[in-house]
VOKOL-520751 format. One record per atom (N, C-alpha, C, O, CB): residue in one letter; x, y, z. Coordinates in steps of 0.02 Angstrom, whole numbers, plus 50000, padded with zeros to 5 digits. Last residue first. Glycine has a CB too. Layout:
N
AXYZ/...
REM end
This chain:
336
X508505093051809/X508205098951841/X507515097351871/X507205101751900/X508145104651791/X509535079051852/X509015082051810/X508705087951846/X508655087951907/X508465076851791/X510465071751923/X510655078451900/X510165081651854/X510325086451819/X511315078151866/X510125060351981/X510355059751912/X510565066451883/X510815066851827/X509815056751868/X509655064952100/X510265060852101/X510565060152032/X511175059552024/X510105053852128/X508495071352057/X509045075352086/X509695071452086/X510225074252073/X508865077552158/X507745060352017/X507945065451967/X508525069551992/X508995071151955/X507345070051951/X507565054252141/X507925050652088/X508175055652035/X508745055152012/X507475045252055/X506785064052202/X507435062352230/X507875058752179/X508475059952175/X507355058152293/X505645063452125/X506045069652125/X506745068452153/X507235071352130/X505695075152166/X505205050552160/X505395052052091/X505835058252088/X506325058452051/X504775052852047/X504915052252295/X505425047352275/X505675048852205/X506275048552191/X505155040152279/X503855061552284/X504475063452319/X505045058752298/X505605061052286/X504375063252395/X502905053652221/X503165059652187/X503825061852218/X504285063752182/X502645065352189/X502655044352320/X502935042052256/X503235047852217/X503755047152185/X502405038552214/X502095052852417/X502705049152432/X503055046852368/X503665047352361/X502545043152476/X500955057152347/X501455062052369/X502125058652384/X502655061252366/X501205065852431/X500265045052335/X500505048452275/X501055053552292/X501545054152256/X499925051952238/X499885042452464/X500335037852430/X500665041152370/X501255040252357/X499965031452408/X499015053452477/X499595052852522/X500115048152491/X500715049552493/X499375050252591/X498015050752387/X498465056452373/X499085056152417/X499615058352397/X498085063052384/X497875033052348/X497725039052387/X498225044552370/X498765043352343/X497735037552464/X498335023552260/X497605024052272/X497415030552308/X496875033152298/X497375018052314/X499565024552128/X499345025352197/X498585025952202/X498255028252156/X499675031652228/X500945018552034/X500225019852038/X500005019852111/X500245015852152/X499825014451998/X502355023651950/X502115021152014/X501385023252021/X501225029152014/X502545023852074/X502905019051784/X502565023451831/X502425019751897/X502395013651899/X501905025951802/X504415017851685/X503715016351700/X503425021251749/X503675026851756/X503655009251726/X505715021851675/X505335021051612/X504615019551623/X504215019951576/X505635015651571/X506195024051799/X506445018151764/X506065016751700/X506085011151674/X506415012151810/X505575034151867/X506275035051851/X506585029251814/X507185029351800/X506655036251913/X504235033351882/X504645030151934/X505395030651920/X505795027951957/X504455022851940/X502955045851866/X503525042151838/X503945039251895/X504005042151949/X503965046751793/X501385042651943/X501945047051930/X502515042851904/X502545036851918/X502165051051995/X499605042751969/X500225039451949/X500755044751935/X500605050451917/X500115034951887/X498015039452047/X498595043752033/X499155039452004/X499185033352014/X498825047452098/X497055030352076/X496825037052055/X497395041652034/X497275047052006/X496435040252112/X496665013052075/X497155018452071/X496835024852046/X496405024852003/X497745016352024/X495905001752082/X495675007552120/X496185013252120/X496135017852161/X495535005452191/X495444992651930/X495844993551992/X495574999752027/X495085002752005/X496604994251976/X495444985151778/X495004986551835/X495434986851898/X495744981851917/X494444981151841/X496064992251627/X496154987751684/X495694990051741/X495564995951751/X496894987751708/X494994994951483/X495444997151536/X495504991951592/X495064987851602/X495205003751565/X494654993751337/X494694988251385/X495184990051442/X495714987051447/X494904981551350/X494715005551269/X494105001651265/X494074996051316/X493534993851336/X494024998851195/X496015009551299/X495455013951315/X494795010051316/X494375011251359/X495405019751264/X496754999251245/X496785000351317/X496205004751340/X495935003851395/X497445003551337/X496465001251110/X496214995251142/X496234995951218/X495774993551252/X496634989151121/X497155013351093/X496435013051080/X496135007051114/X495605007551145/X496295012851003/X498455009351122/X498135014151166/X497385014451155/X497005015551202/X498425021151156/X498695000351016/X498734998051085/X498385002851133/X498045000651180/X499464997251106/X498585008250897/X498105002950912/X498095001050986/X497565000251015/X498254996850870/X499005025450939/X499075019150905/X498565014050928/X498145015350971/X499765016350917/X498355042350919/X498545036450958/X498605030250915/X498295029650862/X498045035351014/X498855057450880/X498575051750845/X498795045350879/X499365043050870/X498785051750770/X498335070250996/X498825067150952/X498475061450916/X497865060750920/X499455064550992/X497255074651061/X497835079051064/X498425076151024/X498945079251019/X498045080051137/X495515074451011/X496165071151020/X496745076151020/X496725081150985/X496275066050966/X494445086751094/X494625082151041/X495305079051054/X495635080751104/X494635085650973/X494115093951211/X493655093951154/X493815088951099/X493375087151060/X493635100751125/X494545083151354/X494615089151313/X494175088651250/X493895083251238/X495365090251292/X493425075751476/X493905075251421/X493975081951385/X493515085951386/X493685069851372/X493215082751643/X493045078751586/X493605078551533/X494155080851545/X492415081251554/X493505099851692/X493305092951707/X493165089351641/X493025092451590/X492675092851753/X494935110751686/X494265108651665/X494135101351683/X494595097351687/X494185109751590/X496225112451734/X495725117651749/X495015115151736/X494545117251770/X495855123851707/X496905101651692/X497025103751761/X496505108951782/X496375109751842/X497745106551769/X496655100151560/X496295095651605/X496475096751678/X496225093251722/X496435088451587/X496475110851436/X496845110551499/X496445106351549/X495955108651578/X496985117651527/X495745113051325/X496125106851326/X496505105851392/X496815100751403/X496625106651268/X495235125551333/X494765120051345/X495115113251347/X494815108351369/X494225119951290/X496335136251424/X496205132351363/X495685126951379/X495705124051433/X496855129151334/X497475145651507/X496765145451488/X496685141751422/X496945143951370/X496485152751483/X498635137851613/X498505140951548/X497775140151530/X497485134751537/X498955137751493/X499015131851728/X498455136551732/X498335140251667/X497975145151666/X498585141451787/X500135124451714/X499525120751730/X498905125351731/X498345122851735/X499585117251796/X501215132751702/X500935129851641/X500245126751653/X499835126451608/X501415124551613/X501605135551832/X501215140551796/X500895137851732/X500365140251711/X501655146551779/X502375124151862/X501735125151895/X501305130151856/X500695129151849/X501835127551967/X503055116951711/X503115120751772/X502415122151799/X501915121551763/X503505127251761/X503685102751619/X503145107351637/X503285110751704/X503595107751749/X502485103651640/X504935100551498/X504745099751568/X504215105051585/X504285110951568/X505375100451615/X504145099451334/X504695101151380/X504475099651450/X503905097551462/X504905108751373/X503625098851164/X503615096251231/X504245098051270/X504795098251243/X503535088651229/X503215116751182/X503265109751204/X503475105151147/X503505107251089/X502595107351232/X502985130051164/X503665127751156/X503765120451179/X504325118351194/X504135132251195/X501635132951186/X501925134351121/X502605131051110/X502795129451054/X501995141851112/X500455121751258/X501005126451265/X501365127051198/X501405122351160/X501495124151321/X499505111951230/X499305118951224/X499875123951232/X499795129751216/X498775120451274/X500085099351245/X499725100951183/X499595108351174/X499585110851118/X499055097151182/X500545099151373/X501035099251319/X500715101251253/X501025104351210/X501375092351312/X499305097551433/X499665103951441/X500195104551386/X500285109951358/X499985104351511/X498985084751399/X498535090051375/X498855096951383/X498695101551346/X497865089751413/X499985077351463/X500005077951390/X499525083351363/X499655086251310/X499825071351359/X499595077951603/X500125082251577/X500135082751501/X500285088151475/X500785079651601/X497995078251664/X498445074551620/X498965079151589/X498785083851553/X498045070851564/X496885079851753/X497555082451768/X498095078551729/X498575075951758/X497695082051844/X495545076351761/X496025071351737/X496745073351755/X497165069051770/X495965070451662/X494595080251908/X494935082351847/X495445077151827/X495745073751869/X495275089351857/X493315069051961/X493955072351973/X494225074851907/X494095071851854/X494465067452008/X492175061151970/X492115068251952/X492735072151973/X492695077751998/X491485071351984/X492355047951980/X492335051652043/X492285059152032/X492335063152079/X492965050052084/X492445044351846/X491875041851886/X491805045751951/X491245046751975/X491965034351901/X493675050251812/X493055052751782/X492445050651823/X491995054651834/X492985050251710/X494525042151887/X494485049351902/X493845052351873/X493515056351905/X495095053051874/X494345029851824/X494185030551895/X494105037951913/X493665039651952/X494725027351938/X494845032851696/X494135031051705/X493925031951777/X493385034551791/X494015023751682/X496185035051730/X495775040551705/X495035039051708/X494635043551721/X495985042251633/X496555022151772/X496615027951817/X496165033551794/X495805036551834/X497355030351820/X496355014551656/X495935013351714/X495965019051764/X495455020751794/X496145007051749/X497395019451577/X496705020651556/X496235019651615/X495755023551623/X496505015851498/X498445014151652/X498375021451647/X497665023151625/X497355027851652/X498885024351596/X498195000651626/X498195003051695/X498085010651695/X497685013251734/X498855001251732/X498374999751488/X497704998451515/X497645000851588/X497105002751610/X497534991051509/X499775002951483/X499265006951449/X498565005951479/X498215010751494/X499245005151375/X500754995251535/X500455000251580/X499875003951548/X499515007651582/X500985005151602/X501314987251440/X500904983951491/X500604988751542/X500244986651587/X501324978751527/X502064996351363/X501434993651337/X501004990651391/X500384991451390/X501574988451284/X502755010951431/X502745003651430/X502075001051408/X501555003351432/X502925000851499/X502285023751417/X502925021951386/X502955014451378/X503165011851326/X503515024651428/X500875034551416/X501165027851421/X501835027251385/X501925029951330/X500685022851392/X500425047751389/X500695045951455/X501105039551455/X501615039051489/X500125045251505/X499945048451260/X500425053551283/X500755051851349/X501305054151362/X500075060051289/X499045038051260/X499645037651217/X500175042551241/X500775040951241/X499465039051143/X498075043251343/X498435037151364/X499085036551324/X499605034851352/X497985030851353/X497665053551259/X497965055251323/X498355049251350/X498915050051375/X497415057251374/X497155046351153/X497725050851140/X498055052951205/X498665054151206/X497495057051100/X496075039851210/X496665035951191/X497265040351178/X497835038251190/X496515031751128/X495185050751224/X495425047251283/X496075043451267/X496565043851304/X494885042251309/X495015053451087/X495245058651132/X495545055551195/X496095057351217/X494665063451151/X494505041351042/X495155043651017/X495445049151060/X496045049651069/X495095045950944/X493285041151112/X493765035651119/X494455037951098/X494945036751134/X493545029551076/X492705052751061/X492895052551132/X493385046851145/X493845047551185/X492275051751176/X492485048750928/X492915054550942/X493145054551015/X493715056351029/X492545061050925/X491575038250945/X492245036950918/X492715042650934/X493295041450951/X492215035850842/X490775040251106/X490795040851033/X491505039151010/X491965038651050/X490595048051011/X490325029751242/X490805034251211/X490715034351135/X490595029251104/X491515032251228/X489765020351329/X489435026851320/X489875032051287/X489825037951301/X489215029451386/X490245007951332/X490565012651378/X490245019651374/X490435024151411/X491315013151363/X489525002351229/X489414999851297/X489705004551349/X489435005151404/X489734992851304/X490105009151122/X489415010551140/X489255008151210/X488885011551247/X488945007251091/X491345002951120/X491315010051135/X490605012051156/X490515016051202/X491535014251073/X490914990251080/X491214991151146/X491204998451167/X491065000051225/X491944988451147/X490514993150951/X490014990951000/X490274991851071/X489914993951116/X489824983650988/X491754996150896/X491245001350898/X490694999550948/X490445003850984/X490935002350829/X492354983850904/X492634989350943/X492134995050948/X492084998351000/X493284991850911/X491554976650815/X491594974450885/X491874979950929/X491654980750986/X492024968150891/X491764983250691/X491114983550725/X491154981750798/X490814984750840/X490624979050690/X493444990750696/X492914986350670/X492284986750714/X492284990050766/X493164979050665/X494624999450665/X494085000850712/X493444997250690/X492965000350667/X493955008450719/X495434996050556/X495584993450623/X494984993850670/X494844989350709/X496174997250654/X494875002950452/X494944995650445/X495074992450513/X494864986850526/X495504993950396/X494985015950500/X494325013050490/X494345005450483/X493885002050506/X493995016150428/X496385017650499/X496015017850561/X495335014350553/X495145010350596/X495915025050585/X496605016750361/X496945012150406/X496585011850473/X496495006450501/X497665014150416/X495885027650316/X495645020950298/X495965015650342/X495655010650359/X495775019350224/X496755037450363/X496075036950391/X495775030050377/X495455027050420/X495615042550363/X497845034750279/X497925034250351/X497245033550386/X497165029650432/X498295040350379/X497315037150152/X497585030550168/X497635029550243/X497485024250269/X498265029650135/X496995050750164/X496455045850156/X496705038850173/X496345034950204/X496175046150085/X498305056150170/X497845056750227/X497285051650223/X497115048550273/X497555063850230/X498775052750041/X499125050450101/X498645050550161/X498605045650199/X499745054850115/X497885059549958/X497925052249955/X498265049450017/X498055044250043/X498305050149892/X498155072949989/X497495070249999/X497515062550003/X497185059550045/X497015072449944/X499485074349944/X499335074850015/X498655071750032/X498575068350083/X499355082050038/X500065063049819/X499655068749839/X499485068549913/X499365063149941/X499015068849798/X501775058249826/X501075056249824/X500655062049849/X500855065549894/X500945049749867/X503155060849822/X502675066149810/X501975063649793/X501625066549752/X502915070549754/X503605044149792/X503835051049801/X503295055949779/X503025055349724/X504495052249761/X502395032349851/X502865034749801/X503045041949818/X502685045449854/X502575034249729/X502295023350008/X502065028249960/X502605029549908/X503195028149919/X501855034849995/X501815013950142/X502205013650080/X501905018450029/X501325017650009/X502225006350052/X501955016150320/X501585016650256/X502065016450197/X502645018350203/X501165023050254/X501835010050474/X502325010950421/X501965010650355/X501695005350337/X502905005650425/X500775020050583/X500935013950546/X501545015350503/X501745021050495/X500325011550502/X499425028150663/X500145027050658/X500285020150627/X499965015150644/X500485027650727/X498015034950584/X498285029150619/X499035028450609/X499265028250552/X497935022850597/X497225048150611/X497785046650566/X498205041150597/X498695042450633/X498225053050552/X496305052550699/X496085047350652/X496635045250604/X496535040950561/X495485049750613/X496885062750768/X496675056950806/X496495051050761/X496535045350782/X496085058650848/X496265074950662/X496745073650715/X496475067950758/X495905068150781/X496875080050759/X495315078650575/X495545071750569/X496095070050619/X496355064550620/X495785070350498/X493965088750640/X494655087650619/X494795080250613/X494435076050640/X495145090950669/X492685088950681/X492945095250655/X493655094550628/X493915099050596/X492945100550710/X491685074950623/X492065078750672/X492335084950640/X492225086250581/X492635074550700/X491475060650555/X491035065750583/X491405069350639/X491425066950696/X490365062750609/X492225054950409/X492305056150481/X491835061850502/X491815067050470/X493045058050498/X492355052750274/X491915048350312/X491955049250387/X491745044850424/X492055041250295/X493035061550201/X493425055850224/X493005051050265/X493245045850289/X494015058250266/X492185071950182/X492285067450125/X492685061250143/X492695056250107/X492625071050068/X492345078550304/X491715075050289/X491805069950233/X491535064450235/X491165080050270/X493645083650283/X493515079150340/X492875075150326/X492865069050336/X493445083250406/X493435091950175/X493865086050166/X493755081150222/X493755075050211/X494605088150163/X492615101650234/X492355097750178/X492775091350167/X492505086050152/X492365102050114/X493465106850340/X492815103450353/X492575099050295/X492365093450306/X492295108550367/X495125104050367/X494675107050317/X494005103450320/X493975097450304/X494985106650245/X496115098750444/X495595102650478/X495115105950429/X494725110350449/X495905107850522/X496925092150354/X496715088550415/X496135092150450/X495715088950482/X497305087750463/X497295101750261/X496775096850244/X496505093350305/X495905091750308/X497045091750195/X498345108350329/X497725111950311/X497155107050298/X496595108150320/X497845116350248/X499325098650336/X499025101150398/X498365104650383/X497885103950421/X499515105950434/X499595097450196/X499385091650236/X499025093950299/X498475091550314/X499995087250255/X500065110150166/X499445107850135/X499165101850174/X498555101350183/X499565105950061/X501255109850236/X500745114750255/X500065112750227/X499555113550260/X500935121750231/X501985100150167/X501765098750236/X501225103650259/X500785101750297/X502365099150283/X501965093950017/X501845100550046/X501565099450116/X500975098050124/X501355104750001/X503225080650006/X502555083449999/X502535090550027/X503015092850058/X502025079050033/X504365072550008/X504385078849971/X503705081949960/X503605085549911/X504715077849906/X504475061250084/X504125060750019/X504125067149979/X503895067249922/X503415058550031/X505225064250197/X505305057750165/X505005057350095/X505255053750052/X505005052450208/X504865077550234/X505565075550229/X505655069150188/X506115068750147/X505855074450299/X503475076950233/X503825082050193/X504545080150181/X504815080950127/X503785088850227/X503235066950324/X503065065850254/X503415070850209/X503615069150153/X502305066150245/X503675073950439/X503995067650418/X503855066250345/X504315064550308/X503745061850462/X502795084750443/X503515086050435/X503875079750412/X504335080050371/X503805088550502/X501585077950463/X501685081750401/X502425083150389/X502665082650333/X501305088350404/X501755073250592/X501705068450537/X501855071950471/X502205069250428/X501005065150535/X501675085550655/X502305081850659/X502315076450604/X502835075350574/X502385078650729/X500355088950628/X500885093350602/X501565089950605/X501995091150562/X500905099850642/X499645078950695/X499625079250622/X500195083550594/X500475081850542/X498955081950598/X500665072050828/X500135076350802/X500185076650726/X500695074950697/X500165083450833/X501035055350879/X501225061550845/X500605065550825/X500085062650807/X501655059950782/X500715043150936/X500715049050978/X500925055450945/X500995060550979/X501145047851034/X501765031550849/X501175032950889/X501265039550928/X501815041250949/X501035027250938/X502615035950694/X502575033150762/X501935035350798/X501615040250780/X503185035250802/X502735031250536/X502385036250576/X502265033250645/X501865028650653/X501705038350542/X503905028050416/X503695026050483/X503375031950518/X503695037150529/X504285023250524/X503765024250251/X503765030050297/X503485027750364/X502905025750369/X503355036050268/X504565017550109/X504235016250174/X504315022250220/X504855025050227/X504535009950208/X504265020549941/X504635023049999/X504255021250064/X503675023350072/X504735030649994/X504615013249790/X504115013749842/X504475015249907/X504935011549927/X503675007049847/X505365021049649/X505455017649714/X504835018649757/X504555024149761/X506075020349751/X505005017549480/X504995022349536/X504995018549601/X504665013349608/X504365026949532/X504995010249366/X505475008249417/X505515013349474/X506005013449512/X506165007349386/X504015015749285/X503965008649303/X504445006749359/X504315001949395/X504095004449243/X503845028049230/X503805027649302/X503835020549328/X503695019349387/X503175030949327/X503965030949096/X503425026349117/X503335026249193/X502795024349217/X503575019449093/X505005040049084/X504405040949044/X503815036649066/X503235038449055/X504565039348973/X506015035449166/X505695041849182/X505045042849145/X504585046049170/X506175047549166/X506315023449097/X506095023349167/X505725029749184/X505175029549213/X506705022549215/X506715028548973/X506145023948977/X505865023749048/X505255023849058/X506345016948955/X507835035849013/X507255039348986/X506635035048987/X506085037449001/X507395041648915/X508665025149052/X508485030449100/X507855034049077/X507395035149116/X509065035449108/X508775018548931/X508455015148988/X508245020149041/X507715019549072/X508935009949019/X509455028148857/X508795025948835/X508425022548893/X507825023648902/X508845021248775/X510675028848925/X510235034748923/X509525032848904/X509045035448932/X510505039948874/X510915013549021/X511005017848962/X510545023948967/X510075024049008/X510875014048897/X511785007649164/X511155009449133/X511285014349075/X511705018749080/X510665012549184/X512935005349233/X512865002149168/X512225003849132/X512125001749075/X512914994749176/X512325004849399/X512875006149353/X512785002149289/X512574996349290/X513555004349386/X510595008449424/X511165004049431/X511705006049381/X511555008549326/X510954996649422/X509575020349507/X509895018149446/X510515014049461/X510905015649505/X510075024249402/X508035023549574/X508685020849591/X508995017849527/X508695013449496/X508645015449648/X506975037649589/X507225032149548/X507925030049571/X508345034249587/X507245034149474/X505475044449642/X506175043349658/X506395037149622/X506055032049623/X506285042749736/X504365054549539/X504565048749578/X505285049049598/X505675053249574/X504425042349539/X503365058849399/X503615060649466/X503805054249503/X503455049249499/X503095064749506/X503855055349234/X503425053749290/X503755055749356/X504355054549366/X503245046249291/X503995064249087/X504335062149148/X503835061049204/X503445065549220/X504865067249168/X503935068848950/X503595062848974/X503925060149037/X504115054249039/X503575057548919/X504605078348882/X504005080548918/X503625074648949/X503055075448971/X503535084348871/X505625072548813/X505795078048859/X505205080548899/X505285084448945/X506105083748820/X505595062648718/X505385061048786/X505565066548836/X505635065148896/X505715054548808/X505985060348586/X505385064248600/X505135063248671/X504525063148682/X504845062548551/X507155054448554/X506605049948571/X505955053748587/X505435050648599/X506795045648630/X507955065748532/X507865060748479/X507265056348492/X506895054648445/X508485056348474/X507895072148658/X507625075448599/X507485070348544/X506955070548512/X508105080848573/X508555062648739/X507865064648753/X507525067848694/X506945066548681/X507855069348812/X509805062548678/X509405056448679/X508675058148692/X508235055248660/X509665051648732/X510215075548709/X510125073648639/X509695067448634/X509255066948591/X510805072448604/X510345074248846/X509845078848819/X509695077348746/X509125077648724/X510075086148827/X511425065248849/X510775063348878/X510215067748851/X509685065348834/X510805063848955/X512445072748791/X512225066548758/X511535064448784/X511115062048746/X512735060948769/X512555082748889/X512335084548821/X512085078448783/X511585078748748/X512915087748783/X513035075949002/X512375079049003/X512115080448934/X511515079548920/X512395085449044/X513785061149022/X513815067048979/X513115070048973/X512665067048943/X514105065248908/X513545051249112/X514245053149102/X514305059549061/X514815062949065/X514615047549068/X512325050649240/X512485051249169/X513195053949160/X513415058349198/X511975055949133/X512475049849380/X512135044449343/X512315044649269/X512445039449239/X511375044949352/X512935059349468/X513415055149435/X513115049349397/X513455044349383/X513895052549485/X512115068649522/X512145062149556/X512645057349525/X512765051949552/X511455059049558/X512235078549426/X512495079749493/X512565073349533/X513025072649574/X512035084649530/X511555072349319/X512265073849313/X512585074849382/X513125072349396/X512385080049270/X510265071849371/X510605065649350/X511355066649346/X511745062349366/X510325063249282/X510025085549388/X510025081049446/X510385074549431/X510755071949472/X509305079649469/X510075090049255/X510535092749305/X510595088049365/X511145086749389/X510305099749329/X508985083149203/X509655081649178/X510195084149226/X510695080849237/X509765084849108/X507995089849273/X508085082649284/X508785080549261/X509125076649295/X507545078549247/X508135102349218/X508275101449289/X508375094149306/X508795092449349/X507715104349331/X507745099649086/X508415102149098/X508605101149172/X509175099449187/X508465109549079/X506425096149102/X506885091049079/X507605093149093/X508025089049111/X506795089649003/X505815103649256/X505905103449184/X506395097849166/X506745095249209/X506165110249157/X504695099849387/X505385099849363/X505405099449287/X505045095449257/X505775093949393/X503395098949436/X503615105249406/X504325105349380/X504535110449353/X503545110549455/X503765087249563/X503255090949526/X503545097449499/X503905101049534/X502645092449570/X505355078549542/X504805081649580/X504335085449535/X504475086749476/X505085086349633/X506305065049546/X505975069349496/X505355072049529/X504875068449543/X505805065349429/X507795060649625/X507085062349632/X506865066849575/X507195071749559/X506955065749700/X508915047049619/X508755053749594/X508005054849600/X507605050349584/X508985054649519/X510215037149680/X509505038849684/X509405046149662/X509765050649684/X509235037849757/X511315024549624/X511195031749634/X510455033149632/X510095030749588/X511565035949579/X512345011149681/X511715013649652/X511635021049668/X511875023449720/X511115009549679/X514125009149642/X513515008349681/X512895010549644/X512915011649583/X513565012049745/X514975020049532/X515015015549589/X514355015249626/X514045020349640/X515575017749637/X514595019649356/X514735023149418/X514745017949474/X514545012249465/X514195028749433/X514285021849182/X514595017949236/X514745022349297/X514985027949290/X515235014549211/X513155020249062/X513385025349110/X513635021549171/X513255018449208/X512805030549129/X513375012348902/X513255012148975/X513525018249011/X514045021048994/X513575005849004/X512525017048752/X513165016348788/X513035016548863/X512625020548886/X513665021848767/X511315020148689/X511415013548719/X512065012548758/X512135007648793/X511375008348666/X511205033948641/X510645030048668/X510835024048711/X510545023048764/X510235027748611/X512455039948608/X511895043948633/X511375039748669/X511145041748723/X511565047648574/X513245029448563/X513475033548619/X512905037448651/X512865038248712/X514025038348595/X512435025148457/X512575020648513/X512785024648574/X512555023448629/X513125015448493/X512535036248376/X511875034248402/X511955029648462/X511585030148511/X511455030948348/X513895035548344/X513635041348381/X512965039748413/X512835041548470/X513555047348334/X513915023448276/X514305024248338/X514055030048379/X514005029648441/X515055025148321/X513105026948169/X512915021348213/X513275021848279/X512985020748332/X513055014648179/X513865036948110/X513205038548137/X512965033248186/X512675034748238/X512705039348081/X514975029148072/X515065034748119/X514395036548152/X514365037548212/X515355040848082/X514365020447982/X514695017848042/X514765023248095/X514635022148154/X515395014948025/X513935029547886/X513445025247920/X513745022647986/X513415022648038/X513235019347875/X515155034847843/X514645039247873/X514155035247914/X513975037147970/X514285043347819/X515725023347788/X516055026747844/X515555031147881/X515535031247943/X516645030947820/X514855020847684/X514915015947739/X515225019147801/X515015017847857/X515335009947716/X515125031847606/X514445030947632/X514465026247693/X514145027447744/X513975028047578/X516465029747572/X516275035647613/X515585034847644/X515465036947701/X516295042047570/X516275017247498/X516665017647559/X516485023747602/X516365022947661/X517405017847543/X515645018247377/X515245016147436/X515615016947502/X515305017347555/X515025009047428/X516615021347284/X516095026347299/X515695024647362/X515455029147397/X515615026947239/X517325009347286/X517655015547308/X517145020847327/X517215024347377/X518125018147254/X516405000947230/X516604999947299/X516925006147328/X516805008047385/X517094994047304/X516395006347102/X515775006447142/X515935005547216/X515645008847259/X515295000947118/X517685003747061/X517485010647067/X516845011247108/X516755016147145/X517385013846998/X517664989747054/X518094992947104/X517905000247115/X517945002747171/X518814992447083/X516814988246944/X516624985647009/X517014989147065/X516734991147116/X516744978047012/
REM end
């Protein structure tokens, strides 16, 4: 009996050692301070993912983690995403997360009103790791525009500003479609009927609203500004909207100079009558509603008042006085 026990001891030792090694490889905790975020991007190999985990201090031993991946056959089953790992997580738990994507972080992305598609693309590129150039390309790709249910040459103007929730490296097509769907859900039948009453297509509504968005700072001035532009259109006056100049200059936005107002472009509302050919940015809900329901008044001009709002005038003489006051305020503040 004793000889049998003696023979079993080495076997038991081997089993214990293997069990301890397996525990170290698969189930032993990886301890670190706080939570650590790691991104798994398109095209990343298992080795690069291991590098990222090690660099972030999530795994205590890169070799043990790679061994765990080999043992579980999970070196090719990684879901794209951003992952937040808590201290004490094991290699197996990390691999399970990466293999299923179940704990990938949903990322909120704030898209502010009045941004052009290319500016939105830069934000998504920074926050979600998407291909910003591809985003911009799709916005003006005729077939993609049609497939989005929009009749126009571009989706500029239809990308509704909002805080969106996406996963890391969500496809550019999916992001754009979500934004267009946001606009379509907002632009309900009653608003479409109102546009018809004003004799405006959806594209013209958004073009008009994008100018209001570019001008307005205070919410309670949006409908007043919209009313100014309607009044100018009715009197066959040029809109002379500065945001349309900012749209066509290469180094904007910046302070405009007199020469800027004469740049040749169909978007230049200082040279051309009527609305420009399309939206100059992506307006928010408030500017779209202000366009559809403008304030009724007799103002034809407005200029900044130096306090975040505008001074509105009925005559050019009044406007000249308001402009002079604003320039004097700028000079007192040391602005050029």
